[in-house]
Residue, then its C-alpha position, 0 to 999 in steps of 0.5 A: m881276124t877275118e876281112q868279113i869281120r874288120d868290115q863290120i868293124l869299120k860298119v859300127r865305127d863309120s855310123g858315130l854310135t859308140n866308143m869302139f873301146n866299149t864292145g858291149a856298145v859295139q856288139w849291140i849297135a851290131s846285133q842292130m845292124g844285123l852284123t851276127e859275125l862280129v856278135d859272135y866274135l867280140d863273145g869270143d876270146n878276140t878281146r886283144e885282137y879287136a882292140h890291136f885292130i882299133l888302135t892300130g888299123e892292122g889285125 
């Protein structure tokens, strides 16, 4: 996971608009915010790494 992806995840989290485990909503919000790298990241096979980051802050 890149620093850019981490920053974009945190931007969505800080918006408070969704449960961060609802990846579909996270993807939609990221799209609305212009965070295309995060949208693409969640489209890939990265759910395990994403969940680990959400749970631990490590990634």
